[in-house]
Backbone as CSV, one residue per row, in Angstrom:
resi,resn,N_x,N_y,N_z,CA_x,CA_y,CA_z,C_x,C_y,C_z
1,MET,15.508,-8.957,-16.453,16.890,-8.564,-16.572,17.833,-9.736,-16.382
2,PHE,17.325,-10.886,-15.909,18.188,-12.039,-15.698,18.872,-12.457,-16.990
3,ALA,18.134,-12.465,-18.088,18.699,-12.891,-19.369,19.828,-11.957,-19.800
4,HIS,19.641,-10.667,-19.596,20.678,-9.698,-19.959,21.921,-9.892,-19.100
5,ASP,21.725,-10.095,-17.799,22.857,-10.318,-16.896,23.594,-11.611,-17.239
6,LEU,22.844,-12.650,-17.581,23.461,-13.911,-17.982,24.261,-13.734,-19.274
7,HIS,23.709,-12.986,-20.206,24.401,-12.696,-21.465,25.727,-11.972,-21.189
8,LEU,25.703,-10.993,-20.308,26.929,-10.271,-19.950,27.929,-11.170,-19.233
9,LEU,27.458,-12.005,-18.331,28.340,-12.920,-17.615,29.030,-13.883,-18.582
10,LEU,28.276,-14.424,-19.514,28.853,-15.316,-20.519,29.826,-14.566,-21.425
11,ALA,29.529,-13.319,-21.727,30.432,-12.521,-22.556,31.758,-12.281,-21.841
12,PHE,31.703,-11.959,-20.561,32.943,-11.767,-19.793,33.726,-13.068,-19.688
13,ALA,33.026,-14.180,-19.497,33.695,-15.485,-19.456,34.350,-15.798,-20.800
14,SER,33.695,-15.419,-21.883,34.258,-15.630,-23.218,35.552,-14.846,-23.406
15,VAL,35.569,-13.621,-22.911,36.786,-12.805,-22.996,37.916,-13.454,-22.193
16,ALA,37.594,-13.938,-21.006,38.615,-14.570,-20.163,39.190,-15.815,-20.831
17,VAL,38.328,-16.651,-21.384,38.806,-17.863,-22.047,39.574,-17.510,-23.317
18,MET,39.132,-16.486,-24.033,39.859,-16.061,-25.235,41.250,-15.566,-24.863
19,ALA,41.380,-14.894,-23.733,42.695,-14.445,-23.261,43.588,-15.642,-22.949
20,VAL,43.026,-16.693,-22.372,43.795,-17.912,-22.095,44.230,-18.563,-23.400
21,VAL,43.342,-18.613,-24.384,43.684,-19.187,-25.689,44.791,-18.368,-26.360
22,THR,44.724,-17.056,-26.224,45.771,-16.194,-26.770,47.104,-16.489,-26.094
23,ALA,47.089,-16.598,-24.785,48.318,-16.902,-24.042,48.859,-18.273,-24.428
24,GLU,47.980,-19.232,-24.609,48.407,-20.576,-25.017,49.079,-20.539,-26.381
25,GLY,48.539,-19.749,-27.292,49.168,-19.600,-28.611,50.539,-18.953,-28.514
26,ALA,50.665,-17.979,-27.628,51.961,-17.316,-27.442,52.989,-18.277,-26.852
27,VAL,52.579,-19.083,-25.890,53.498,-20.058,-25.289,53.933,-21.081,-26.327
28,ARG,52.983,-21.568,-27.125,53.344,-22.525,-28.176,54.285,-21.905,-29.199
29,LEU,54.101,-20.633,-29.495,54.977,-19.946,-30.442,56.402,-19.886,-29.901
30,VAL,56.547,-19.513,-28.651,57.877,-19.402,-28.048,58.548,-20.775,-27.963
31,ARG,57.798,-21.787,-27.597,58.364,-23.133,-27.428,58.371,-23.956,-28.709
32,ALA,57.734,-23.474,-29.758,57.639,-24.177,-31.048,57.084,-25.588,-30.863
33,ARG,56.002,-25.684,-30.125,55.384,-26.981,-29.857,54.093,-27.120,-30.652
34,PRO,53.766,-28.352,-31.006,52.477,-28.571,-31.678,51.334,-28.417,-30.679
35,PRO,50.135,-28.215,-31.167,49.000,-28.066,-30.260,48.778,-29.356,-29.478
36,GLY,48.455,-29.184,-28.221,48.196,-30.325,-27.355,46.794,-30.282,-26.788
37,ARG,46.658,-30.894,-25.643,45.346,-30.985,-25.003,44.805,-29.611,-24.606
38,VAL,45.667,-28.741,-24.112,45.224,-27.407,-23.699,44.674,-26.636,-24.904
39,ALA,45.320,-26.766,-26.051,44.847,-26.087,-27.263,43.474,-26.605,-27.668
40,SER,43.291,-27.894,-27.586,42.012,-28.490,-27.953,40.900,-28.074,-27.000
41,VAL,41.184,-28.136,-25.707,40.187,-27.747,-24.707,39.872,-26.257,-24.820
42,GLY,40.901,-25.439,-25.028,40.695,-23.990,-25.157,39.827,-23.641,-26.345
43,SER,40.115,-24.276,-27.468,39.321,-24.014,-28.666,37.864,-24.425,-28.458
44,GLY,37.668,-25.575,-27.858,36.304,-26.035,-27.580,35.577,-25.124,-26.608
45,ALA,36.292,-24.686,-25.574,35.674,-23.807,-24.577,35.261,-22.474,-25.191
46,VAL,36.106,-21.938,-26.070,35.776,-20.675,-26.732,34.525,-20.831,-27.582
47,VAL,34.459,-21.901,-28.347,33.303,-22.107,-29.226,32.034,-22.307,-28.401
48,VAL,32.125,-23.099,-27.339,30.938,-23.345,-26.510,30.488,-22.061,-25.816
49,LEU,31.418,-21.336,-25.204,31.039,-20.105,-24.499,30.472,-19.055,-25.451
50,LEU,31.130,-18.866,-26.583,30.605,-17.878,-27.533,29.268,-18.325,-28.113
51,GLY,29.098,-19.622,-28.311,27.814,-20.142,-28.788,26.704,-19.919,-27.775
52,MET,27.015,-20.158,-26.490,26.026,-19.916,-25.440,25.705,-18.429,-25.322
53,THR,26.722,-17.591,-25.452,26.501,-16.146,-25.387,25.634,-15.685,-26.556
54,ALA,25.933,-16.214,-27.746,25.134,-15.858,-28.929,23.696,-16.345,-28.784
55,ALA,23.516,-17.546,-28.240,22.156,-18.061,-28.040,21.385,-17.174,-27.052
56,GLY,22.071,-16.747,-26.001,21.434,-15.823,-25.062,21.090,-14.499,-25.715
57,GLY,21.982,-14.033,-26.588,21.720,-12.796,-27.319,20.532,-12.926,-28.250
58,LEU,20.416,-14.082,-28.899,19.260,-14.306,-29.774,17.966,-14.347,-28.960
59,ALA,18.038,-14.940,-27.773,16.853,-14.949,-26.901,16.469,-13.528,-26.506
60,LEU,17.473,-12.699,-26.216,17.190,-11.287,-25.906,16.562,-10.587,-27.105
61,LEU,17.099,-10.867,-28.282,16.576,-10.254,-29.503,15.121,-10.654,-29.729
62,LEU,14.817,-11.924,-29.556,13.440,-12.392,-29.726,12.524,-11.839,-28.633
63,GLY,13.103,-11.522,-27.484,12.320,-10.937,-26.390,12.100,-9.444,-26.540
64,GLY,12.647,-8.856,-27.586,12.395,-7.441,-27.848,13.555,-6.514,-27.533
65,GLN,14.597,-7.014,-26.896,15.762,-6.174,-26.618,16.704,-6.230,-27.817
66,ARG,17.110,-5.085,-28.275,17.962,-5.014,-29.449,19.314,-4.414,-29.082
67,PRO,20.370,-4.813,-29.798,21.666,-4.168,-29.556,21.626,-2.729,-30.053
68,LYS,22.541,-1.911,-29.529,22.595,-0.506,-29.946,22.902,-0.385,-31.431
69,GLU,23.748,-1.275,-31.922,24.114,-1.292,-33.344,23.895,-2.705,-33.871
70,TRP,23.421,-2.819,-35.107,23.205,-4.133,-35.703,24.529,-4.810,-36.070
71,LEU,25.616,-4.048,-36.088,26.931,-4.648,-36.309,27.291,-5.608,-35.184
72,HIS,26.625,-5.495,-34.065,26.846,-6.396,-32.942,26.690,-7.850,-33.386
73,LEU,25.711,-8.107,-34.230,25.470,-9.468,-34.715,26.600,-9.933,-35.628
74,VAL,27.120,-9.055,-36.452,28.237,-9.390,-37.340,29.494,-9.669,-36.521
75,TYR,29.747,-8.832,-35.533,30.921,-9.036,-34.678,30.810,-10.350,-33.904
76,ALA,29.618,-10.695,-33.470,29.424,-11.951,-32.737,29.758,-13.142,-33.629
77,LEU,29.301,-13.111,-34.857,29.604,-14.193,-35.797,31.108,-14.259,-36.075
78,LEU,31.722,-13.124,-36.234,33.158,-13.066,-36.483,33.948,-13.608,-35.291
79,ALA,33.583,-13.206,-34.084,34.277,-13.692,-32.884,34.129,-15.200,-32.752
80,PHE,32.961,-15.713,-33.082,32.689,-17.145,-33.002,33.577,-17.939,-33.955
81,ALA,33.875,-17.374,-35.120,34.569,-18.120,-36.163,36.077,-17.920,-36.209
82,LEU,36.614,-16.897,-35.588,38.020,-16.548,-35.799,39.018,-17.620,-35.384
83,VAL,38.923,-18.148,-34.177,39.901,-19.133,-33.710,39.800,-20.440,-34.507
84,PRO,38.605,-21.012,-34.694,38.551,-22.230,-35.498,39.008,-22.012,-36.948
85,LEU,38.711,-20.844,-37.494,39.140,-20.543,-38.852,40.652,-20.429,-38.950
86,ALA,41.260,-19.741,-37.998,42.729,-19.620,-37.980,43.374,-20.991,-37.830
87,ASP,42.819,-21.816,-36.959,43.356,-23.166,-36.773,43.225,-23.999,-38.041
88,SER,42.113,-23.871,-38.733,41.916,-24.674,-39.941,42.820,-24.237,-41.091
89,PHE,43.135,-22.946,-41.151,44.060,-22.480,-42.191,45.461,-23.037,-42.004
90,ALA,45.841,-23.309,-40.769,47.214,-23.729,-40.476,47.314,-25.207,-40.112
91,VAL,46.314,-25.995,-40.430,46.290,-27.386,-39.990,47.478,-28.195,-40.525
92,GLN,47.976,-27.885,-41.706,49.094,-28.621,-42.305,50.445,-27.956,-42.044
93,ALA,50.470,-26.860,-41.340,51.694,-26.083,-41.153,52.554,-26.666,-40.022
94,ALA,53.759,-26.149,-39.944,54.685,-26.524,-38.873,54.150,-25.998,-37.537
95,PRO,54.614,-26.570,-36.429,54.092,-26.157,-35.118,54.186,-24.651,-34.844
96,ARG,55.270,-24.039,-35.221,55.411,-22.603,-34.948,54.396,-21.793,-35.774
97,ARG,54.187,-22.163,-37.008,53.207,-21.441,-37.843,51.782,-21.671,-37.345
98,ARG,51.522,-22.861,-36.839,50.203,-23.128,-36.260,49.983,-22.253,-35.032
99,ALA,51.040,-22.089,-34.239,50.945,-21.235,-33.054,50.733,-19.779,-33.447
100,VAL,51.400,-19.338,-34.507,51.218,-17.958,-34.982,49.774,-17.757,-35.443
101,ALA,49.246,-18.732,-36.168,47.864,-18.624,-36.637,46.899,-18.547,-35.460
102,ARG,47.109,-19.395,-34.454,46.240,-19.385,-33.273,46.356,-18.058,-32.540
103,LEU,47.589,-17.593,-32.369,47.821,-16.337,-31.650,47.159,-15.164,-32.367
104,LEU,47.345,-15.075,-33.674,46.740,-13.969,-34.432,45.214,-14.058,-34.439
105,GLY,44.690,-15.262,-34.635,43.242,-15.433,-34.616,42.642,-15.042,-33.279
106,ALA,43.301,-15.443,-32.188,42.793,-15.119,-30.856,42.949,-13.633,-30.534
107,LEU,44.044,-13.027,-30.981,44.218,-11.582,-30.748,43.152,-10.779,-31.482
108,VAL,42.906,-11.128,-32.725,41.861,-10.428,-33.484,40.504,-10.673,-32.829
109,ALA,40.281,-11.889,-32.347,39.016,-12.189,-31.673,38.863,-11.363,-30.401
110,LEU,39.945,-11.149,-29.675,39.870,-10.290,-28.493,39.484,-8.860,-28.866
111,VAL,40.028,-8.359,-29.955,39.665,-7.019,-30.418,38.187,-6.991,-30.819
112,VAL,37.740,-8.031,-31.501,36.341,-8.107,-31.906,35.431,-8.185,-30.675
113,LEU,35.849,-8.940,-29.674,35.057,-9.014,-28.445,34.984,-7.662,-27.742
114,ALA,36.081,-6.923,-27.753,36.055,-5.575,-27.185,35.073,-4.693,-27.956
115,ARG,35.071,-4.850,-29.261,34.141,-4.078,-30.096,32.693,-4.508,-29.825
116,LEU,32.502,-5.782,-29.531,31.151,-6.254,-29.184,30.620,-5.537,-27.948
117,PHE,31.473,-5.362,-26.956,31.047,-4.640,-25.753,30.705,-3.194,-26.091
118,ALA,31.414,-2.619,-27.043,31.148,-1.233,-27.424,29.830,-1.081,-28.187
119,THR,29.448,-2.137,-28.914,28.202,-2.044,-29.696,27.000,-2.575,-28.936
120,GLY,27.231,-3.088,-27.696,26.194,-3.715,-26.860,24.906,-3.046,-26.936
């Protein structure tokens, strides 16, 4: 059960970091500032945490434990890609539009993460 508990712990940490990334996008939107160090660190932390969570999930899958719904795997891939994808779409945009893209990408990712817990 250690692997399952670790997977859940990483998933909760991913939600917490995604909430911070969402808040950072909202602050940048209000202040109309370009992304700085916090945006870069937040994006990296989200990708690393979600990657570690997905790797743990794959280990569980190979160990014989399966998610309740196979959509869990699709949602995991979507959550992993949303913030970097939103950032890449707005790379040439003005600071406020970049913040909107980050905020929307992170909000949708939070919804997807909530759905991941439901399909666990």
